[in-house]
C-alpha positions, 0 to 999 in steps of 0.5 A: 606908236600904239600896239594893239592885240587881238584877243586870239593873239593874246591867248597864244601869247599867255601860253608861251615860256618866259624865253619864247616871249623874249623872242617875241618882244624882239620881233615886235620891237622890229616891227615897231621900228620897220612896220613894213618888214613883213611880206604883204599878203594878197587875195583873201588875206589882202592888207595883212603882213606876215613876219617870219622870225625864229622863236626858240630855234623854231620858224614862227609867223606873226601876222600883223597890219599896220595903220599908217593914218593912226601909226598903230600896229595890230597884232593878229596872230601867232604860231607855226606855219602848219594851218597858219593861213587857213585859220588866219582866214577865219 
C-alpha cells in the first residue's frame, strides 16, 4: 500500500517530538491494515475519513482518504479537535 502525505500534514509532523511520532506511526500502521477504521464524513467533507487516537495521552484526529483503485492512503491533516474541521475545509 502506498502512503501519500499532503504538505500541510508533513509540516505538522515535522514539529512533533519523537514519542508523539511513535504514536502517529502506530496509528498510520493501523490504517494501513484497516483503511476503513476512520469515521466517514458527510457534507462538505464527503470522501474524507477521520481516525481518532491518543497521541501522548491527548486525543488527536487524523484526516485521510483512501483510494481503493490505486490502494493508496492519503494523509491530509493532523491535530486536536479545536478548529480541526474548520481548517480541514480550507
